[in-house]
N, C-alpha and C positions, 0 to 999 in steps of 0.2 A: 165667162162668169167670174165675178170677183171672189177673192178669198182673203181670209185673215190668218196671219201667222200667230197662233196663240202662244208660241214659245219665244217670241221676240220681245224681250223686256224693254219697257219704256220708263224713263225717269221723269216723273212729273215736274213741270216747271210752273211758275206762276201763270204763264200763258195758257196752260192746260185748262185752268178753271174759268177762263174768259168765255168759254163755250157753254157754261151751265145756264139752264133756264133761269130767268130772274127770280122765279118763285123758290129756287133752291140756293140763292146766293148766300143766304145765312149759313150754309153748310160749307162754304169755301174755306179751306185751311188758310191760316194766317202764317206767312213766312217770318221767321225771326232769326237773328244771329246772336249766338252766345259768345261772350268774351272768353278768351282763353283763361283757364284757371287750373288749380291743382286737382279739381274735381272733374276734369275733362273726361269725356267718353272717347273711346277709340273704336273705329269701324274695321271694315275689311282691310287686310294688309297693314293694320296698325296705324292708319292715318287718323289724325285728330278730327273729331266731329265738332263743328260749330254752326252748322246750318240745320234748322229744324222747321217743322210745321207745327202749329198749334191746332190740334184736332180734338174736339170735345173737351177742351180745357187741359189737354195733356200734350207734352212735347213728344214729337215723333221725329227721329232723325231723317234728314233728307240725304239721298244718295248714299245710304248706308252700305249698299252692296256694290258700289263703284270702285273698282280697283285701278291700279296704275296702267295696266295693260288692257285698255278698253277703247271704245270708239270715241270719236270727237263729240264734244258737248252737243253740237247742233244735231248730230245723228241720234244721240241718246234721247234728247228731249223733243225730237221730231220737228224742230224748227226748220230743218233742211231735209225735206222728204226725199229728194233725189239722192242725197248723201246716205240717208238711211237705207233706201232700197239698194244702193250699190253695195253697202256693207252686208246686207242680208244675202246678196247674190254671191258673196265671196265663199 
């Protein structure tokens, strides 16, 4: 029987939303990059945030909780499932 690990955090990528039903495509977040400025926001471990999603007309930080001691991007974003499973087995 299959199972889902509800505690395995996934960082959404643009590819995540390619699986949405066409009727919901209008709800797909829009990725944007913000130029560096004095009004920059800082995330986990103090890194500067410049990648955002536009959701319901508001900016939402992407990868806000990704630190420097983390899994590779392919594992976090589930583009390499084998790598992700190997990390979960550690």
